[in-house]
DOPA-329684 format. One record per residue (C-alpha): x, y, z. Coordinates in nm, 4 decimals. Layout:
u / v / w
X / Y / Z
...
end
This chain:
u / v / w
1.6118 / 9.6792 / 14.0886
1.8164 / 9.3731 / 14.0090
1.8301 / 9.3534 / 13.6619
2.0019 / 9.0958 / 13.4024
2.1378 / 9.1945 / 13.0518
2.1764 / 8.8991 / 12.8569
2.4501 / 8.9388 / 12.5740
2.7438 / 9.1806 / 12.6666
2.8319 / 9.2634 / 12.3178
2.8829 / 9.6363 / 12.1666
2.5025 / 9.7043 / 12.2493
2.4354 / 9.4821 / 12.5460
2.7538 / 9.5886 / 12.7466
2.6875 / 9.9734 / 12.7291
2.3163 / 9.8967 / 12.7931
2.4204 / 9.7120 / 13.1314
2.6457 / 9.9926 / 13.2142
2.3677 / 10.2588 / 13.1667
2.1362 / 10.0517 / 13.3842
2.4010 / 10.0212 / 13.6478
2.4812 / 10.4119 / 13.6337
2.1308 / 10.4613 / 13.7311
2.1895 / 10.2913 / 14.0885
2.0457 / 9.9554 / 13.9898
2.2284 / 9.6173 / 14.0465
2.3129 / 9.4646 / 13.7100
2.4013 / 9.1071 / 13.6123
2.5733 / 9.0856 / 13.2624
2.5327 / 8.7398 / 13.1444
2.7407 / 8.6219 / 12.8572
2.8572 / 8.2722 / 12.7159
3.2126 / 8.3947 / 12.6566
3.4138 / 8.3494 / 12.9616
3.6938 / 8.5874 / 12.8523
3.4203 / 8.8703 / 12.8252
3.3001 / 8.7930 / 13.1384
3.6466 / 8.8176 / 13.3026
3.7251 / 9.1338 / 13.1347
3.4003 / 9.2956 / 13.2544
3.4584 / 9.1705 / 13.6111
3.8102 / 9.3479 / 13.5811
3.6466 / 9.6646 / 13.4997
3.7917 / 9.6467 / 13.1460
3.6203 / 9.7078 / 12.8212
3.6420 / 9.3827 / 12.5919
3.6260 / 9.5869 / 12.2759
3.7494 / 9.9417 / 12.1812
3.5684 / 10.2349 / 12.0292
3.2581 / 10.2779 / 12.2583
3.2690 / 10.6247 / 12.3787
3.2938 / 10.6721 / 12.7743
3.2396 / 10.2940 / 12.8328
3.5996 / 10.2406 / 12.9582
3.5602 / 10.4963 / 13.2382
3.2083 / 10.3901 / 13.3265
3.3183 / 10.0483 / 13.3851
3.6241 / 10.1288 / 13.5752
3.3785 / 10.3216 / 13.8163
3.0703 / 10.0846 / 13.8233
3.2312 / 9.7506 / 13.8697
3.4519 / 9.8152 / 14.1638
3.1490 / 9.9884 / 14.3261
2.9479 / 9.6659 / 14.2869
2.6825 / 9.7888 / 14.0538
2.7900 / 9.5685 / 13.7708
2.8952 / 9.2131 / 13.7646
2.9358 / 8.9705 / 13.4843
2.8502 / 8.5839 / 13.4743
2.8346 / 8.2990 / 13.2438
2.5396 / 8.1521 / 13.4436
2.2247 / 8.3267 / 13.2958
1.9687 / 8.1214 / 13.4668
2.1242 / 8.2016 / 13.8119
2.1221 / 8.5649 / 13.7275
1.7638 / 8.5748 / 13.5968
1.6477 / 8.4159 / 13.9248
1.7668 / 8.7041 / 14.1111
1.6250 / 8.9724 / 13.8774
1.3248 / 9.2027 / 13.8729
1.3708 / 9.2661 / 13.4814
1.5827 / 9.0803 / 13.2135
1.6881 / 9.2549 / 12.8973
1.8028 / 9.0409 / 12.5989
2.0413 / 9.1598 / 12.3565
2.1695 / 8.8364 / 12.1961
2.2755 / 8.8429 / 11.8370
2.0546 / 8.7093 / 11.5648
2.2131 / 8.5898 / 11.2294
2.0806 / 8.5856 / 10.8837
2.2451 / 8.3930 / 10.6062
2.3080 / 8.4637 / 10.2694
1.9514 / 8.3720 / 10.1643
1.7984 / 8.5797 / 10.4337
1.7024 / 8.3135 / 10.6628
1.7406 / 8.4019 / 11.0352
1.9214 / 8.1789 / 11.2573
1.7801 / 8.1866 / 11.5978
2.0263 / 7.9422 / 11.7454
2.2013 / 8.1772 / 12.0042
1.8630 / 8.3529 / 12.0975
1.6816 / 8.0151 / 12.1505
1.9611 / 7.8814 / 12.3838
1.9656 / 8.2160 / 12.5609
1.5847 / 8.2045 / 12.6061
1.5851 / 7.8384 / 12.7513
1.8452 / 7.9613 / 12.9961
1.6191 / 8.2544 / 13.0922
1.3080 / 8.0276 / 13.1339
1.5115 / 7.8140 / 13.3753
1.5641 / 8.1041 / 13.6107
1.2553 / 8.2815 / 13.5546
1.0486 / 8.3501 / 13.8693
0.7311 / 8.5492 / 13.9198
0.6633 / 8.9192 / 13.8666
0.9781 / 8.9477 / 13.6331
0.9697 / 9.1613 / 13.3146
1.1515 / 9.0192 / 13.0189
1.2364 / 9.2560 / 12.7480
1.3896 / 9.1477 / 12.3941
1.5883 / 9.4364 / 12.2380
1.7440 / 9.2404 / 11.9666
1.5703 / 9.3175 / 11.6206
1.3482 / 9.0566 / 11.5181
1.1125 / 8.9429 / 11.2328
0.7584 / 9.0453 / 11.3295
0.5725 / 8.7931 / 11.5325
0.8756 / 8.6468 / 11.6770
0.8202 / 8.7803 / 12.0492
0.4725 / 8.6329 / 12.0575
0.5196 / 8.3111 / 11.8304
0.8858 / 8.2018 / 11.9201
0.9904 / 8.3346 / 12.2627
0.6708 / 8.3133 / 12.4496
0.6099 / 7.9507 / 12.4049
0.9686 / 7.8766 / 12.5014
0.9505 / 8.0968 / 12.8388
0.6264 / 7.9550 / 12.9380
0.7173 / 7.5905 / 12.8911
1.0678 / 7.6186 / 13.0551
0.9555 / 7.8089 / 13.3438
0.6029 / 7.6702 / 13.4047
0.4924 / 8.0228 / 13.4495
0.2156 / 8.2163 / 13.2477
0.2750 / 8.5468 / 13.0600
0.0454 / 8.8133 / 13.1809
-0.0236 / 8.6536 / 13.5019
0.3183 / 8.5396 / 13.6467
0.5599 / 8.7328 / 13.4404
0.5573 / 9.0064 / 13.1531
0.7086 / 8.9746 / 12.8089
0.7745 / 9.2879 / 12.5754
0.9678 / 9.3669 / 12.2818
1.1774 / 9.7119 / 12.2789
1.4191 / 9.7416 / 11.9912
1.7576 / 9.8873 / 12.0575
1.8005 / 10.1983 / 11.8466
2.1499 / 10.2915 / 11.9059
2.4767 / 10.3076 / 11.6911
2.7947 / 10.1546 / 11.8227
3.0434 / 10.4258 / 11.9117
2.7744 / 10.6419 / 12.0555
2.5391 / 10.4362 / 12.2413
2.5159 / 10.6497 / 12.5601
2.4290 / 10.9580 / 12.3649
2.1812 / 10.7809 / 12.1454
2.0085 / 10.6402 / 12.4482
1.9328 / 10.9824 / 12.5461
1.8231 / 11.1045 / 12.1963
1.5734 / 10.8599 / 12.0779
1.2340 / 10.7654 / 12.2137
1.2283 / 10.4199 / 12.3624
0.9790 / 10.2071 / 12.1836
0.7899 / 9.9245 / 12.3621
0.5278 / 9.6775 / 12.2709
0.3686 / 9.4357 / 12.5171
0.1810 / 9.1190 / 12.5031
-0.0488 / 9.2605 / 12.7515
-0.1635 / 9.6039 / 12.8770
-0.0054 / 9.5266 / 13.2143
0.3147 / 9.4177 / 13.0618
0.3507 / 9.7412 / 12.8521
0.2882 / 9.9603 / 13.1788
0.5467 / 9.7585 / 13.3496
0.7990 / 9.8077 / 13.0768
0.7290 / 10.1808 / 13.0608
0.7901 / 10.2142 / 13.4227
1.1203 / 10.0169 / 13.3999
1.2686 / 10.1934 / 13.1124
1.1912 / 10.5346 / 13.2791
1.3813 / 10.4192 / 13.5688
1.6875 / 10.3117 / 13.3708
1.7113 / 10.5769 / 13.1102
1.7294 / 10.9621 / 13.0711
1.5873 / 11.1417 / 12.7614
1.6976 / 11.4667 / 12.6120
1.4579 / 11.7176 / 12.5371
1.2986 / 11.6892 / 12.1817
1.0702 / 11.9770 / 12.1012
1.0703 / 11.8439 / 11.7255
0.8655 / 11.5428 / 11.8433
0.4881 / 11.5854 / 11.8908
0.4818 / 11.2962 / 12.1513
0.7855 / 11.4320 / 12.3163
1.0892 / 11.2298 / 12.4050
1.0503 / 10.9175 / 12.6434
0.9116 / 10.5652 / 12.6557
0.6606 / 10.5364 / 12.3642
0.4131 / 10.2451 / 12.3977
0.3082 / 10.1202 / 12.0314
0.0306 / 9.9060 / 12.1514
0.1769 / 9.5484 / 12.0628
0.4947 / 9.3657 / 12.0305
0.4356 / 9.3326 / 11.6658
0.4217 / 9.6991 / 11.6051
0.7341 / 9.7531 / 11.7916
0.9164 / 9.4921 / 11.5958
0.8142 / 9.6277 / 11.2829
0.9162 / 9.9817 / 11.3735
1.2503 / 9.8731 / 11.3933
1.2470 / 9.6911 / 11.0698
1.0762 / 9.9820 / 10.9058
1.3234 / 10.2522 / 11.0183
1.6273 / 10.0406 / 10.9129
1.4754 / 9.9250 / 10.5948
1.3952 / 10.2710 / 10.4903
1.7631 / 10.3667 / 10.5165
1.8397 / 10.0757 / 10.2782
1.5833 / 10.1637 / 10.0246
1.6918 / 10.5205 / 10.0412
2.0695 / 10.4502 / 9.9854
1.9563 / 10.1955 / 9.6992
1.7962 / 10.4765 / 9.5365
2.0813 / 10.7393 / 9.5908
2.3050 / 10.4625 / 9.4370
2.0933 / 10.4319 / 9.1313
2.0788 / 10.8098 / 9.1018
2.4533 / 10.8127 / 9.1390
2.5232 / 10.5628 / 8.8561
2.2730 / 10.7364 / 8.6085
2.4374 / 11.0703 / 8.6830
2.7886 / 10.9531 / 8.6616
2.6905 / 10.7971 / 8.3151
2.5507 / 11.1194 / 8.1913
2.8133 / 11.3740 / 8.3264
2.6065 / 11.5078 / 8.6286
2.7421 / 11.5570 / 8.9804
2.4740 / 11.3660 / 9.1824
2.5927 / 11.5303 / 9.5030
2.4786 / 11.8666 / 9.3783
2.1601 / 11.6971 / 9.2770
2.0916 / 11.5551 / 9.6228
2.2082 / 11.8778 / 9.7899
1.9429 / 12.0778 / 9.5826
1.6629 / 11.7977 / 9.6234
1.7118 / 11.8067 / 9.9870
1.6807 / 12.1820 / 10.0301
1.3144 / 12.1141 / 9.9975
1.1711 / 11.9757 / 10.3101
1.0135 / 11.6488 / 10.1729
1.3242 / 11.5129 / 10.0194
1.5732 / 11.3323 / 10.2286
1.7905 / 11.1396 / 9.9838
2.0902 / 10.9803 / 10.1230
2.4247 / 10.9475 / 9.9710
2.5655 / 10.6867 / 9.7244
2.8649 / 10.4825 / 9.8370
3.0731 / 10.1815 / 9.7688
2.8950 / 9.9566 / 10.0192
2.6389 / 9.9327 / 10.3032
2.7750 / 9.7289 / 10.5873
2.7278 / 9.6576 / 10.9451
2.4918 / 9.4516 / 11.1672
2.1853 / 9.6658 / 11.0900
2.1210 / 9.8045 / 10.7439
2.2334 / 9.5034 / 10.5194
2.0586 / 9.2692 / 10.7658
1.7191 / 9.3975 / 10.9024
1.5718 / 9.4420 / 10.5355
1.6263 / 9.0543 / 10.5038
1.4378 / 9.0041 / 10.8292
1.1528 / 9.2232 / 10.6864
1.1596 / 9.0359 / 10.3587
1.1326 / 8.6982 / 10.5701
0.7926 / 8.8253 / 10.6790
0.6953 / 8.9989 / 10.3572
0.8609 / 8.8293 / 10.0683
0.6531 / 9.0222 / 9.8160
0.8147 / 9.3630 / 9.9131
0.9765 / 9.4095 / 9.5665
1.1039 / 9.7682 / 9.6458
1.2907 / 9.6498 / 9.9566
1.4246 / 9.3521 / 9.7727
1.5441 / 9.5817 / 9.4855
1.7086 / 9.8224 / 9.7084
1.9132 / 9.5239 / 9.8661
2.0059 / 9.3982 / 9.5431
2.1196 / 9.7430 / 9.4326
2.3362 / 9.7967 / 9.7429
2.4962 / 9.4663 / 9.7379
2.6111 / 9.5316 / 9.3736
2.7825 / 9.8526 / 9.4650
3.1378 / 9.7128 / 9.5562
3.1581 / 9.5350 / 9.2138
3.0186 / 9.8654 / 9.0439
3.2918 / 10.0409 / 9.2041
3.5763 / 9.8061 / 9.0896
3.4093 / 9.8410 / 8.7620
3.4902 / 10.2282 / 8.7725
3.8544 / 10.1113 / 8.8210
3.8427 / 9.8802 / 8.5450
3.6684 / 10.1335 / 8.3140
3.9265 / 10.4084 / 8.3832
4.2551 / 10.1973 / 8.3744
4.1603 / 9.8994 / 8.1688
4.2704 / 9.5376 / 8.2421
4.3180 / 9.5206 / 8.6336
4.5167 / 9.1934 / 8.5983
4.8547 / 9.1918 / 8.7933
4.7812 / 9.5389 / 8.9080
4.8638 / 9.6199 / 9.2795
4.5400 / 9.7575 / 9.4289
4.5285 / 9.9012 / 9.7841
4.1846 / 9.8782 / 9.9281
4.1623 / 10.1446 / 10.2142
3.9607 / 10.0396 / 10.5014
3.8517 / 9.6927 / 10.6291
3.5803 / 9.8343 / 10.8621
3.2332 / 9.8746 / 10.7428
3.2422 / 10.2324 / 10.8483
3.4809 / 10.4868 / 10.9788
3.6125 / 10.4935 / 11.3321
3.4683 / 10.1552 / 11.4220
3.6637 / 9.8464 / 11.4447
3.3861 / 9.6051 / 11.2970
3.3668 / 9.4158 / 10.9619
3.0210 / 9.2819 / 10.9861
2.8993 / 9.2805 / 10.6151
3.1758 / 9.5296 / 10.5358
3.2283 / 9.6186 / 10.1618
3.5794 / 9.5062 / 10.1968
3.4945 / 9.1514 / 10.1367
3.3239 / 9.1739 / 9.8030
3.5426 / 9.4560 / 9.6926
3.8552 / 9.2342 / 9.7511
3.6946 / 8.9512 / 9.5786
3.5752 / 9.1410 / 9.2571
3.9388 / 9.2527 / 9.2393
4.0646 / 8.9010 / 9.2643
3.8174 / 8.7929 / 9.0170
3.9683 / 9.0426 / 8.7547
4.3335 / 8.9034 / 8.8344
4.4301 / 9.1992 / 9.0564
4.6438 / 9.1742 / 9.3375
4.4380 / 9.3144 / 9.6275
4.5858 / 9.4517 / 9.9536
4.3928 / 9.5872 / 10.2547
4.4947 / 9.8752 / 10.4656
4.3045 / 9.9779 / 10.7899
4.4486 / 10.1941 / 11.0715
4.2222 / 10.0261 / 11.3164
4.3703 / 9.6630 / 11.2382
4.6965 / 9.4987 / 11.2664
4.8601 / 9.2980 / 10.9981
4.7818 / 8.9773 / 11.1699
4.4233 / 9.0848 / 11.2285
4.3807 / 9.1765 / 10.8435
4.5435 / 8.8209 / 10.7582
4.2913 / 8.6349 / 10.9808
4.0175 / 8.7807 / 10.7318
4.2333 / 8.6441 / 10.4326
4.3702 / 8.9679 / 10.3181
4.7267 / 9.0836 / 10.2366
4.8186 / 9.3944 / 10.4298
4.9054 / 9.7228 / 10.2684
5.0923 / 9.9811 / 10.4252
5.0833 / 10.3504 / 10.3299
5.4172 / 10.4302 / 10.1495
5.4162 / 10.0978 / 9.9529
5.4048 / 10.0857 / 9.5800
5.0286 / 10.0777 / 9.4483
4.8763 / 10.1110 / 9.0975
4.5255 / 10.1563 / 9.2164
4.3546 / 10.2693 / 9.5556
3.9907 / 10.2268 / 9.6297
3.8724 / 10.3916 / 9.9512
3.6189 / 10.1680 / 10.1222
3.5822 / 10.2962 / 10.4655
3.5707 / 10.6825 / 10.5760
3.8235 / 10.6670 / 10.8587
3.9119 / 11.0137 / 10.9572
4.2795 / 10.9224 / 10.9022
4.2137 / 10.8983 / 10.5177
4.0899 / 11.2569 / 10.4619
4.4418 / 11.3987 / 10.4525
4.5749 / 11.1234 / 10.2091
4.7593 / 11.2527 / 9.9150
4.9560 / 11.0874 / 9.6168
5.2662 / 11.0780 / 9.8179
5.1205 / 10.8239 / 10.0613
5.0506 / 10.5991 / 9.7557
5.3782 / 10.5908 / 9.5536
5.3112 / 10.4941 / 9.1948
4.9348 / 10.5191 / 9.2054
4.7711 / 10.5912 / 8.8617
4.4044 / 10.5913 / 8.9664
4.2095 / 10.6612 / 9.2826
3.8418 / 10.5628 / 9.3261
3.6898 / 10.7279 / 9.6261
3.4032 / 10.5110 / 9.7531
3.2904 / 10.7594 / 10.0207
3.3530 / 11.1015 / 9.8852
3.6092 / 11.1880 / 10.1745
3.9349 / 11.2303 / 9.9618
4.0434 / 11.5705 / 9.8187
4.1119 / 11.5293 / 9.4415
4.3393 / 11.8390 / 9.4724
4.5859 / 11.6300 / 9.6704
4.6226 / 11.3710 / 9.3828
4.7490 / 11.6025 / 9.1084
4.8331 / 11.4130 / 8.8110
4.6505 / 11.0862 / 8.9092
4.3197 / 10.9667 / 8.7700
4.0369 / 11.0257 / 9.0195
3.7076 / 10.8842 / 9.0566
3.4184 / 10.9365 / 9.3080
3.1231 / 10.6891 / 9.3319
2.8215 / 10.8964 / 9.1929
3.0299 / 11.1561 / 9.0030
3.1409 / 11.1557 / 8.6318
end
């Protein structure tokens, strides 16, 4: 097959590589000329994705993958089009479809008969049918279900381990027609491999959910569940800490029973997914009070964590506070909705001098975010761990000269390595 993947970001590029690795010819379309140039040179445009560099170095010279800024031209040569263009959500939870709308118009200009179009970007329920279908039909002059087929098939992978996750989880699809769903099933079976999953009644593979709306909701549901679960864990943690209880022992005990799957509390919920997709769900279902309460509870955790420092040390005005970790999670160079931003803001609001350290970012990169860089070995009065980078697990008081208080927002530090230093962990008294 000839396949176009629209959007060569941290999900789209590995997806294009996966398709190419199965022997198909893949066009990677992106609006960023620099990304296109790097891909065509066989180089990864971003670090941290396992096996991406070596696969690019193999597939690009072999002619299986080529990048372009001309989406319409690529689509015109393709049997299938997979869309992984970002959808943004503002602070009020209103989605901004701008980039996706532009990409869809480009796709429509190049769309030809018998092409499969699959949207993988997470969307509010109804978007595929109500928003993308009219744009594609109007821009192409073709009719869905007769001339081309449109489906929704959510990406379900985590950056850093995309290739492993593609094998591990069922590929969900939902078509606007029975024929489209059948074509999508055939397509994904031709471009993906699946691990054996004896734990799944339906087995691993391509799962047809019967409609685009069901597939859209499935992605929102699985991610919103995690946000609600973490929100509950955070509330359990705050209560336990206030009452001298170790919430981690409570959670371990509760989860020893097979119907309990409580997540762990923490300083923040970041990334492109968990803080965002509940807002997309709320856009469809504004009366979902449980979802809204969990989102608010999680959004309040950075301020709560800074409050632990204030409660333990008193006035933070003028104190040098090292925030450890700019990334939203360990091992990933990404700051989307990272807890570092509200944590630093909460510290500044209290008059503290906030500094940020992250082993994945240079001083200049931290400065571009508006942060003053901290270096291990510099003087600090307080340290707050925000991201669970592996490099932080062996930290001790000697790495933070003068530190009086450490607040571990991810439960990764060893309190024994901070002898003589006040130590607090989110969720523990």
